[in-house]
N, C-alpha and C positions, 0 to 999 in steps of 0.2 A: 542602510536598509535593514530593519530589524523587527521581527515579529516575535513578541515576547508574551509568554503565558506566566502568570504569577498566582501560585496557590489556586489554580483553576479547579473548580468543583461543579458537578451536576448531579443533583439528586432528583429521583422520581419518587412517586408515592411510597413504594416499598423497597427501594434499592438506590445505591449510590453508583452511578455509571462512570463517573470520573472523580478521582480522589486527589485533591491537592497537587495538581500537576504544575511544576514550574519548569519552563524550558524556554531557550532563546534561539531562534533560527535567523539566518542571514541568507546570503546568495548561496545556491547549490541544491543538490538533490537530497532530500531526507526520506528514508523509508521507515514507515511505521509498521512494525512487525508484531503480530499477535494472533492468537487463536480467535475464532468466532466468539463473541460475547465478551471481549476483552475491554470494550469501550471505545474502539477506534472510530466508529461511525459517529458516536456522540461527540466525541472530541473534534471531529472534523466539521460537524454541523455547527458547533459554537464557533469554530474559527471562520466559518462562512456567514456568521450572524443569523443562522436559521434557528438556533436555539440560544436562549439566554442563560449564562451560568448561574448557579445558585450561590456560588461564592467565588471570590478571586477576580482576576481581570485578564483581558488580552489587550495589548497595545501594539500599534504600528508606529514606529519611530517615536515612541513616547505618548502617542495619542490613543485614547480609548476607542477601539473599533466600532463600538455601538454608538458612541457619540459622534463618530465620523459619519455613520450612516451611508448615504449614497456615495460620498467621496471615497469611502473605503471599498465599496462594491465595484467601483469603477476600475480599481487596480486588481480586482480578483477574477480568477477563472476557476470555475468549479465543475467537476465531472463526478455526479453521484453514482452509486452502483447501477441504479435504474434511472435513466433520464427520459423524460416524456417527449413525445413528438407526434405530429399528425401523420398517420400511416400513408395517406394519399398525397402528401407533399412530396415534391421532388426534393433531392439533396439541396439543390440551389435555393429553392423557395423556402425550405426549412431554415437554412442559415441566414437568409435575408430576413426572415421573420424574427429569429432570435437577435439579429443585429439591430432591428428596429426597437425591440424591447430594451436592449442595452444602450440605446440612444446613439447608435452609430449612424451617421448620415448616409443615405443611399449611395451617393457616389463613392464615399470612402469604403463602404461596406462591400461594394462590387469588386473593388480592387483587392480588399483584404481576403474576401471569399476565394477569389481566383488563386491567390498566393497560398492560401491555407490548404485548398483542395490539392494543389500540386504537391505541397509539403507532406500532406498525409497520404499521398498516393491514391487520391480519389478523383482526380481531374476528369477522368473519363466516365465517371458515374454521376456527374453533376445533374444529369436530366433523369436518373433513375428514381423511382418512388422509394421512400424510405422503407415501406413494407417489404420491398424486394431485396433488400440488403441482407447479407449474411451478418452473423454476430460480430465477427471482426470488423467488417465494414462499418457497422453502426458504432462501434467503439471508436473507430477512427473519426467519424463524423462528430462523435461526442467530444473528442479532443479538439477538433476544429472549432466547435461551438464555444468550447471554454476559452479558446485563444482569440476569439473575435475582437476583443477590446485590447489586444496586446498587453495582457495583464502582467503585473510585476509578481504576483502571487498566483501559483497554479496548484490547486488541490484536487487530487485524484483518489477517489474511494474505491478500492478494489477494482481497478480498471481493466484487469485481465480475467476477471471471473467468467467462466464459461468458454474461454478461447482455447483453440488447440495449440500445441506447442509451437508451431510455426508462426501463428499469429501473435502468441505472446512474445516471441523473439522480436518480431517485427515492431510490436508495440513498445517494447523496451528501448529499441533503437530510436524510435520516434521521440520518446520522452527525453532521451539523452540529447538529441539534436535540438529540441524545444527549449531545454534548460537555460542555456546561454547565461544572460545576466538576470535570471529570475530565481525565485525561491519556489521550489517544487516539493510538495509534501505528497507521497504516495503511500497509501495504506494497503496492506495485503497480508494474507496468511500463507502466501506462497513464497518460499525462501528465494527461489531462482529469479523472481521478479525484481529483487532489489540487490542481489548479490553482486552484479556487475555495474550497476549504474548509481547507486546510492553513495554519496560522500559521507553520510552519516546515518546510522541505524538506531532507532529507538525501539526498545523491547517493551511492549505494553501488556500488563496482566492484571486482571481484577480492577481495572480503571486506574492503574498507576504506572508510571514509567519505571520499570525495574532497573534498567541499565541502557546506556547509550554510549556511542562512539563509533569509530570506523569499524569495518569488519575485523581488521587485524587487531585493534584494541580489544574488542569484545572477545575474540578467540583466545588472546593471550591471557585474559582475566577469567576464562572459563573455569568454573569451580571443580569440574570433573575431568577425567581423562577418557580418551577413546582407545578401545581395544579391538583387535580382530582375533577371533577364536574359532578353530575347526572343532565341531562337536559331533558326536554320534547321534543318530535320529532319536534314541530314547532319552537324550540329555536336553534336547531342544526345549521342551516344555518347561523344564526346571529353570533354565536361563532366562526364558522369556517371562517367567512369573517373578523372578528376583532381581532382574536388571532391566534398565532401559535399553532396549534394542532398536538401533536405527535402521538396520538392514539385515535381511536373512537371505543368503544365497544358497540354494539347494545344490548339493553335490551327491554322488553316489554313496549311500550309506549314512548320510547325515547332512550337515550344513555348515556354511561359514557365517558366524554371527558378528555383527559390528556392534559392540556394547559400549555403554557409557558408565563408568564406575570410578569411584575415588581411589580404589585399591585394585591391584591386579586381580582379575576374576579367576585366574587359573595359571598354573605354572607354564601352560602352553600358550597363553595369550601373548600377542604381539602388539606393541604400542603403535597407534596410527596417528596421523596428523588430523586434528579436528577440522570440520567443515561448518559452514553456517547452519546446515541441517542438523548436525549434531548439537550445535549450540541451541537451536530451536527446541529440540527434544529435551535437552538438559534443563531448560528454563520451564517449559510448558507441559512436559510429560507427553507420552504417546497418544493417549486419548483425551487429553484436557480440552474442554469445549466442544467437543465433536457434536454434541446434542444441543448446544446452545445457539440461540439466534444472536445475529450481530446487534450490538447496541451502541 
């Protein structure tokens, strides 16, 4: 089981959203991490055959996915950032409707829906209308519709966007349970979404995969170091201006700063163990992409 991207490129009129991406994925959970505007959504849409690449190729076990056409989509489950639904459909009717579009026979669909609703914790909500569901409930139904065909590939684009912390934790646990013998690709700009569930993390910036590996591998290869430094109130602005600051904890008379720097920023600084949040800041910068739309 191998999903392979080779020199994958997608150009739009005035920009290149994805640049020469080459990467091979097999079974497991992959986390695609990057700021808004990094090209994550464009990459995922190509993997789902919703966009054709300008250059390069995507193959599944050696066969071009665009030539496979419907054969490929039968093994694919996709949850976009915003999935469409009829608000007056009940949860059950919505899933039966999606199953019919996917070509799942009614008898098999009924059994599959019953199993999935139980798996995503929505069994008691089967008769509720979609418009009555909370954001977290809708995302769980989104996962259920993506899983209707028991796909070998599951692609989730910003699946926890807009969810509260408890829902995000529940969602991450659900993804881990569903992974099994599948290839799961999860895109996000929220570090905690992939910190505990991704077997491998891909750091995407400016349409390119800048680095990849396990969390441990990426942290060990982090180009800069992390420091903790207690400063007076009058010093805060200077350090904020001159260093990447991942955290500011206010204390009487000043603050404790968590800094990322290649050299010790002060004789008083104490070295700390890096986290994935530190890594994210080191690669992407504190304000990188905050005003960009996802592409």
